[in-house]
C-alpha positions in Angstrom: -264.8 106.6 7.5 -266.9 104.5 6.0 -268.2 100.8 6.4 -266.1 98.0 5.5 -267.8 96.7 2.8 -268.3 92.8 0.8 -270.6 92.5 -2.4 -272.5 89.4 -1.8 -274.0 87.6 -5.5 -274.2 84.5 -7.2 -274.2 84.6 -11.1 -274.5 81.6 -13.9 -271.1 81.1 -15.8 -271.8 83.7 -17.8 -272.0 86.4 -15.7 -275.7 87.0 -14.9 -277.2 87.4 -12.3 -280.8 87.0 -13.6 -282.5 85.9 -17.0 -284.3 88.4 -19.6 -287.6 87.7 -17.4 -286.0 88.5 -14.1 -285.4 85.1 -13.2 -282.9 85.0 -10.4 -283.4 81.6 -8.3 -279.7 80.6 -8.7 -278.3 79.9 -5.4 -278.0 76.3 -3.7 -278.7 75.4 -0.1 -275.3 75.9 0.7 -275.4 79.3 -0.8 -278.4 80.7 0.7 -276.9 79.3 3.9 -273.6 81.1 3.2 -275.5 84.7 2.4 -277.5 84.4 5.6 -274.2 83.6 7.5 -273.0 86.8 5.7 -275.9 88.9 6.8 -275.3 88.0 10.1 -271.5 89.1 10.2 -272.9 92.3 8.9 -273.7 95.6 10.7 -276.9 96.2 7.6 -277.0 95.0 4.2 -277.8 96.7 1.3 -279.5 96.6 -2.0 -281.2 98.7 -5.0 -284.3 99.7 -5.5 -284.7 97.4 -8.2 -284.0 94.9 -6.0 -286.7 95.2 -3.6 -289.1 95.8 -6.9 -288.4 92.4 -7.9 -287.8 90.3 -5.3 -289.6 92.0 -2.3 -286.7 90.3 0.0 -286.7 90.4 3.8 -283.3 90.8 4.1 -283.5 89.0 7.3 -281.3 86.3 9.3 -283.4 82.9 8.7 -280.8 79.8 7.7 -277.6 81.1 9.6 -276.8 81.9 13.8 -276.9 85.8 14.0 -279.1 89.2 14.3 -280.9 90.5 11.8 -278.6 93.6 10.1 -280.2 97.1 9.5 -281.6 96.8 6.3 -280.7 99.4 3.6 -282.5 100.3 0.4 -280.4 102.7 -2.0 -283.7 104.3 -3.7 -282.8 107.9 -5.7 -286.7 108.0 -6.9 -288.2 106.6 -3.9 -289.7 103.8 -5.9 -289.7 101.4 -3.3 -293.6 101.7 -1.5 -293.4 102.2 2.2 -295.2 98.7 2.6 -292.3 96.8 1.1 -291.4 93.3 3.4 -287.4 94.6 3.8 -289.8 97.8 5.9 -291.7 95.3 8.0 -289.6 95.9 11.1 -289.3 99.8 10.3 -286.8 100.4 13.2 -284.2 98.5 11.9 -284.8 99.8 8.0 -283.0 102.8 6.5 -284.1 104.2 2.7 -281.1 106.1 1.1 -282.7 108.7 -1.6 -281.4 111.9 -3.6 -282.4 115.2 -1.3 -285.3 117.4 -3.2 -287.7 115.1 -3.1 -290.9 116.7 -1.4 -291.8 116.5 2.5 -294.8 114.5 1.6 -293.2 111.7 0.0 -290.7 111.6 2.9 -293.0 111.2 5.7 -294.9 108.0 3.9 -291.3 105.9 5.2 -290.9 108.2 8.3 -294.4 107.7 9.5 -293.4 103.8 9.5 -290.5 104.4 11.4 -288.4 104.3 8.8 -285.0 106.2 8.9 -284.7 108.3 5.9 -280.8 109.1 4.6 -280.7 111.8 2.0 -277.4 112.2 0.2 -276.5 113.7 -3.2 -278.9 116.2 -5.2 -280.2 116.2 -8.9 -279.9 112.9 -10.7 -279.1 110.2 -8.2 -277.6 108.9 -4.7 -274.0 110.3 -3.9 -272.6 107.0 -2.9 -269.4 108.3 -0.5 -272.0 110.9 1.1 -274.8 107.9 1.8 -271.8 105.5 3.0 -270.3 108.3 4.9 -273.6 109.1 6.7 -274.5 104.8 7.5 -270.5 104.8 9.6 -271.1 108.2 11.1 -275.1 108.3 12.4 -275.8 105.2 12.3 -272.8 103.5 13.3 -272.0 100.4 10.3 -268.7 99.1 10.2 -269.3 96.2 8.3 -271.9 96.4 5.2 -272.7 93.3 2.9 -274.0 94.6 -0.9 -276.2 92.0 -2.4 -276.7 94.2 -5.6 -278.0 94.4 -8.2 -275.8 95.1 -11.0 -276.3 99.2 -11.3 -276.3 99.0 -6.9 -272.4 97.0 -7.8 -271.6 99.0 -10.6 -271.6 102.7 -8.5 -270.1 101.3 -5.5 -267.3 99.6 -7.1 -266.6 103.2 -9.3 -266.6 104.8 -6.1 -263.9 102.8 -4.6 -266.4 101.3 -1.8 -265.9 98.3 -2.0 -263.6 95.9 -0.4 -263.9 92.6 -1.4 -266.3 90.4 -3.5 -267.7 87.3 -3.1 -269.2 85.6 -5.9 -270.5 82.1 -6.2 -270.5 80.9 -9.3 -273.7 78.8 -10.3 -273.6 75.7 -13.0 -275.9 77.3 -15.7 -275.6 79.5 -18.9 -278.6 82.1 -19.5 -276.7 83.7 -22.6 -278.3 87.3 -21.9 -280.1 89.1 -19.1 -279.0 91.2 -16.0 -274.6 91.3 -15.6 -273.1 91.1 -12.5 -271.6 94.3 -12.9 -274.0 96.5 -14.4 -272.7 100.4 -15.5 -272.9 102.7 -18.7 -270.5 101.0 -21.9 -269.5 104.6 -22.5 -267.2 104.6 -18.9 -266.1 101.0 -18.5 -265.0 99.9 -14.9 -260.9 99.1 -14.7 -261.1 97.0 -10.9 -257.8 94.7 -10.2 -259.1 91.6 -8.0 -256.9 89.6 -5.6 -258.5 85.4 -5.4 -257.9 84.8 -1.5 -260.1 81.3 -1.5 -262.9 79.6 -2.8 -265.5 77.2 -1.3 -267.2 74.6 -3.7 -270.4 74.0 -3.0 -273.3 71.9 -3.4 -271.4 69.8 -5.4 -271.5 72.5 -8.7 -271.2 76.0 -7.4 -268.3 77.7 -6.7 -268.2 81.0 -4.2 -265.1 82.8 -5.1 -264.0 85.5 -2.4 -261.6 88.5 -4.2 -260.3 91.7 -2.1 -260.4 94.5 -4.1 -256.8 95.5 -5.0 -257.2 99.0 -7.0 -259.9 100.9 -5.2 -259.4 104.4 -6.7 -262.8 106.0 -8.0 -262.7 107.4 -11.9 -263.3 111.0 -12.5 -266.5 112.5 -11.0 -269.2 111.0 -8.2 -271.6 107.9 -9.6 -275.4 108.9 -8.7 -277.8 106.0 -8.9 
């Protein structure tokens, strides 16, 4: 078992979620409200380590009605500091990392009350094992993934995404971080079906896709 998973992201017309300098404030007010509605829908919301390091988000529900979800950070190398905002309510926070870290490094999170999940070994987190652990051990049935590009790539490649919600903002960056940032030599073959779309703020468009082909490629993805 794994959670029903929706990836939510906002990108430019040319498919960038941040410019080369790291600027990523692409959402309009209605897009923010929609994102917070989705957080209220989810049992847990998950981001990658780079997103936390750059944006330091709280991942709480503030612009919609609903309870703030369990906050999950995917961090194979324990780069996110234990005092990050995402861990401000420790009993509602989780960090997922690979096995093999020294106990004293894990203790810094556990002392704050953050739940530590170890999944995979060697070079990074085993995403399949991690999602199974979220479902089995923490009762997560609905998961919202807010990226970034490497996290979205890994989840799609492993066949762990059910829906992809993308808000296209009326900007062009020309370079920067892509929506799906994997390894070019590996490629990615995922077929989507457009269920619906909503125009936001008169210029932003939220596209809601079902992932049709979720078969993983050969070999596990480790992040």
